[in-house]
N, C-alpha and C positions, 0 to 999 in steps of 0.2 A: 297525683298519682299516687298508687301505692309504691312503696319501698321495693317493694319484688318485683313490681313494672320494672319500674326505671331500669335494674339491676338486669333483668331480660333484655329492654331494651338497648342497653350498652354493650352487651356481649355478642348482640345480632351487629351492631355498628362496626365492632371490632373485628368482625366476620369477614366487611363488605373487604373487596379491592382498593387498594390506592386510588384508584382513580375514581369510583365510586364515593367513596369517603369527600376528594374532593368537590366532587361534582353536586354530594349534599350540603357541604358547607356554605358551597355558592350559591346555593339555591336560602341555605338557610341566611345567608347573608343579607339576598335580593328583598328577602320577604319583612326580615327587621329592617331595612333601607325605607321599602314599601311605608310601613304604620309608622316609621319614624316620619316621614316625610306628612303622612296624613294628619300628624298629630301636633306638626309643626307649621299647618300650610294656613292654617284661621289666624293665629298670633302675628306669624310672619306678615300674612296679609294688611292684618291690621295697624301693625308698625308700620310697615310701606305706606299705606294708606294715610297716615296720621304725617310722615315726611313728605307724600308727594300733595297733601292738603295745604301744607304751609308754602312748599311752592309754588304751585299754580294760585294758592289763595293772594302771594304777594304777587306772580305775573299777572293775574287779573286785575288787582287794584290799582297796578301800573296801567295796563289796558284800559283801565274804566275812567280812570283822571286823566287818559289821555282824551279818550273821544267825547268826557264831558268838555273837556276846555277847547274842541276842534267844533263841538255841538253849539256852543258860547259863539264863539267865532263867526257861526255862519249864521244862525239868527241874528247877530248884532249889524249883519252887512248880508242879508238875505242876496241882494243884486251883484254883488259881488263871483257870488260863489255860483251858487245856483243854475246860471246860465252857462256856465262852463260844467256841467253834470256829466255831459258826454264827451267831453275829456277825458274828466276822470274814469269816467266808467271804461274808456277806451284802454286808456292807460294798466286798468285793474285786468283784462282783458289777453291784454299783450303779455303782461307779468307772468300769468298763469302759462302761459303756451313759451313763454322764453324758461321760465327758472322752476315752475310750480305743476307743468304737467304730473297726471296720476292724485291731486290736492285739489283738484276746483270742485269735486263734489259735494265736499260739505259731509252732512250726516250719513249721505250716503255711503261714501269713503269710511266713513266708522261701522254701517251694518256690513257690509263688504270684508272688511276685515275679522270683525266679529263671527261671520258664518262663512270663515276660511274661504272664502272667491279669492280672499288676497291675503298674500303673506307680508305686504309691504304697509309701513305708512309711515313715511320721510320725514322726519323732525321739520323739513322745509316748509312744511304744512304749518306751522307756529308761527311764523315771521310772514307768511302768504294771507293765512286768515285775519293776521291783526291789521295790516296795513294796510290791507283792502276794504276792512270795515271801516278803518278811520276815514280812507278815500268817501266809501259812500256817506259815512254819516257828515263830513266837512262839505261833500258839494250836494247836500240834503236829498240821498234815495232815503223812499219812506220805509226802512227795515230797520229792524235791530241788532244786536252785538251778543247775545247768549249763544249765538252760532260759533263763532269766533271762538269764546272760551271755552265751549266743551269743546271746539275741536283741538283746543290748547290741552286741555285736560289729555283726551285722548290720545292723542301722538305722544305725547310724554308719555305716559303709561304703559301704552302698550308696546314700545319701547323697552321700557324696563325689563316687562313681562318675560324677551325672549330671553334674559339672564335666569330667570327662575326656575326652577326645578320639581315646582308642582303640577299637578294637572288642573286644567282649566284656569292657569295661571293668566291668560294672555283675556278671553272672554270677563273674568273676573277683575282684571285690573284694567278692561277698558267700561266698566260699568263704574269703579273706583276714581275714576279718571274724570268720568263726564259728572259723577256728582258733583266734584272736587269744584269744577268750572262754574257749572249751575248756583252753586252756593257762593264761590266767591265774587259774583256777578251780580245777584240778588241776595244774597245775607238769608237763605230762608233755607237753612240747614235740612230740615224733615222734610221739606219739599222735595229737596234736591236731589235728597237718596229715593223718596218714594219716585222720582220722575225718571232718575236714572235707570231703575229697578223697570218700571211701566214700561219704559220706552224699547230697551234693549231684549229684557227678557221674556218671553213666553211661561205663560202659566202662575204658579207659584213664587212667593219671594222666597228665594234660595238663601239660607243661612250663610253661607261660604260668600256669597256677595256682598249682602246687606252689610254684616259689620264692616268690612273694612271701607265699604261707600260712606255708610255713617261715618265712620271715624274722620274719613279725607274732606264731607261736607264740612262737618262741624269744626274743623282746623282750618281750611280755606275759608270757613267765614269768619271767625275768629280774626285771623293773618289780616284779613282784607279789611277788616275794622281798625284792627290794630295802628293799620297804615293809613287810616281817615279816608278811605271811602268809605261817602254815605248811605243807606240804606232808605229807599224808600217804603215809608210806612204812615198810616194815619189812626189817629186814635178815634176808630167809628161811634165807639161806644158814647163818647162826651159828643159827637155831632149830634147820635139819636136822642141822646136827653134833654139837649137843646132845644130840641124840637118835639119835645114830650111826646117821642113815640117809644114803645118797647118792642125791639124785633124780638122778643122770645116767643117762640109756636106753645109755649107751655103754661096756661093758666088755671087756675083754680085747684090746686095742688095738683098738678100734673097733669088733668087732663089734655087733650090736644086741642087747638085752635083749628078747627074746619076750615073755617072761612081762608086763615093764612093759610094753610095747607094747599088747598088751592090754588090760592095766588102764587103761591111760589112754584107749584108743579107748571103752572100753565106758562110762567115765565120761563122756567128750564125748557118748554119745549122751543119757543123764541128765542132762546140761548144757542138749543142745540142746533136749529136750523139757520141760525146765523153763521155757527162755528163751523157745522159742516158742510156750508155752503163755499165760506171761504175756502176749505182744502178740498173741495172737488174743483171751486173753482182755478184755482193756483194751479192744482196736476195739469186739467186742459190749458189754461192760459201759457203753463211753462211747453208742455209738447207742440202746440201752435206754434209759435213762435220760433222754437228751437225748428221747425221744419221750415218755415217760412223765411226764417234768416239763418241757414247754417254756419255759417262765418260765425263766431263768437264776437269777434272787435266790432262786424258791422250791426250785426245785433243790438251787443250794448250802444254804441254809437250811435244808430237810428231811434232805437226806442229814447236813447238818453236826451237826444232833443225832445221830444214830443212830453216825456214826463216833465222837464224842467218847466215847458210852456206852461202846462196845469200846475204845478205847484207854483208859479208866479202867478198866475191867472188866478187862482183859486186864495187869496188874500196873503201873496206873497210869502208863501213859505208855512203858511200854519200846518200842513200835513207835512210835512219835512221831517226826517232823521225818525226818532227812535217814536216819537209819539209822547213823549212825559211831559209836553206842555199842554195837551189837554187831558193829562191824567193830572197836573198840578190847578187846572179848572174846575175841576168834576169833583175835587174836592177842595177846593179852597173856598169853602164857603164858610160864611160866619153863621152866628146862631142867629139871627134876626132872618135870614134868608131862609135857611132852613124850616124854621118853623112858618112865617109865608107860604113856603113851597107845599109843608105837611099840610097847612090847613087847606090850600087852594086844591088842592087831590082830593082831600077827603071828604071838603064840606062843600063844593062844586063842581058844577059842570065844566068847568073849564079845560083846554084840549090841550095837548104835550105842548105847542107853540107856546102858551101862557103860562104853564109852568117851568117850561125852560127860560123864559124871559124875566121870572121871578129869580132866579137864582144864580146869583154871581152876575149880577148886573149883563145877564144875556148873554155871559164868555162862550157858554156851550150854545151849540145851535143841531137842530135837530137832520140837519143832513152831515153832520161832521163822520157819523160812522161808516155812512156808504163812502164817502170821499177817502175818507183814510184805509177803506176796506179794498177799492180798488185802484189806489196808488200806491199799495202796498203790493198788490198781485203785480200789477205792472212793473212794478223796482224789481220784485224777485226774478220777474221771468224774462226779462233784460238780463240777467246776468248779474247782477250787483251781487258783494259778498255783504253777510250779515247776518240777522237771523229775522225771527218774524215774534217770538214770546210778547217782546214788549210794545211792539203795534196790535198785537190781540189785545191786550192788556185795555189798550188807549180806544179800540173797537169796540172792545165789551163796555167797559164802562160808558163810552159815549151813549150805545144802543142801551144801554141800561136807563139812561137817563131821559131817551126816548122815549119809551114805554112806561116811566115811572107814574106819568098821571092815571094811565090806563088800569093800572092795580091797587093806586092810591097808599103809593109808598114814597118815602122820603127819599129827594135824589140821591144822596149821601149811600143811603143803605144800598137802591138800585143799581147805582154805577157800581157800587163791590160786589153784587151778587152778577151782575155781570161781566167784570173783569174776571172775575175768578171761572163761571160755566160756560164763558166763549171760550178761554183757554180749556177748558178740559174737553168741549164737543172736538175743536179745531185740532189736539194732538192728541185725542183719543186716551186719553188717561183719567183715571179719577180721584186718585188718592194725592196726588202730587198739586191737584187745583186746590183740593178743599184745605190741603196743610196749608200752602202758601198762601190763602186766605184769610187760615187763621194768625200765622206768622207777618201779614203785610197790617190786617184792621183789627187783631183781635181775636182772642177765642170765644166771645161771650154770645159772639152771633153764629157759631159752629154748625148748631141744627139747619139754622136758613141755609148756608154754604152747601151743607152736604146734602137737603133735597133739591136746591136749585139744579147743581153738579153733576148728581145721580142722574135726573132727567135729562139735564143737556147730553150725557156722555150717554143716553140709551136714544135717545133722537136725534144723533147726528148722522143717521145713514149709513154708520160704516166707517164713514170718510174720516183719513188724518194726513196730516202735513207729512208723517216721515212714511216713504212710500214700501219702504224694505220688510222682508220678515223678519219677526224677532228673532233674539238667539235662546237658543236650549239647553240649559246647563246640567249635566247628570253626575250627582255626586255618587 
């Protein structure tokens, strides 16, 4: 602005009435405040995300440690705890009716708050989700635990957002808390950030939510690790090197291996069908049993009896809990076993049963994936509290071993591909499963994970274990 223009504007302002001057000053102050809030929003969200990440990381480490201890007690005494699964379930349903009303819907509650359908997310959701998940784990329900940690993160962050003067603070804080909860329990911060964005937000990644979510996720991961909570990880490259198999799809100075690409794509189709089928059947089963047994206490008690019988009949609790026992079996393969399995897969017409028989002393059976699949659906349909991601990992890994010989793949690689791709298909997310595969197994096989997860994501039939619409943030 020229000096003459400024002088002219000043003269015009001086000619206004006192009321007009006061109104114009209020408008100017409001505009400055709006600009300041916009400039301060992202740095403030990042700082809050770091603090939240530290708190949620500590909470998830404590929660996870207790969960592991209870699971170990159950595994050591399955005949004492699994038969009383129905009593534990009835206690969960009664507690929610008595003290946790409006908090029993899990992730549906998170979506409802994010979509402004509800404005209340009581902090009682935190102890309710944690204790209910511990009960499910102790008595053998086939369910995960990330659902509780994501509720813990979301409830805490949403209630903090009510004190913030920024636009979209509730939505951004929900994403931030969700990422921290996921990262704290899985210690996979990149995957946690992508997962929170993909699950909750529609469209492209918004910078306003991306940076706080990443800050919270990395902080939660670090704090959880510092407090001694262990991370599930596998040195897949060493296992594959021991088997003499190269997982790279690039050969001859970068030219693509068409045969390998085709195998990975076909495996992706199968993983997509399994994951999509799981999500579809879970929704149908939940609706069916909710109509069959409208009373939640009766439903969980009656179904709990049947589930406990099935868990005991099928190898006294082999399919109880998270499914980490199956994951340990899938990847607890020594070099000799891997080499034998890979040789059988590529050099003979041995069937899947023969291949599995040569792996880890026949620890993994061809029917493991379908039994874990069915029992997890029944557990969640009954109303037990927990999560579904870790059981999906177990389903995908065991199914990967089941089809390994069909494609001439080492069992360790097939299990790793199945773990990531079935998760991608069932959750209807893409980048989170690719990144979690890298953070668990290393990034040397990232091209293979990218292909199978992409194909599985496309072939899931549009199904998802998360039924609610996603949030759209306007910046």
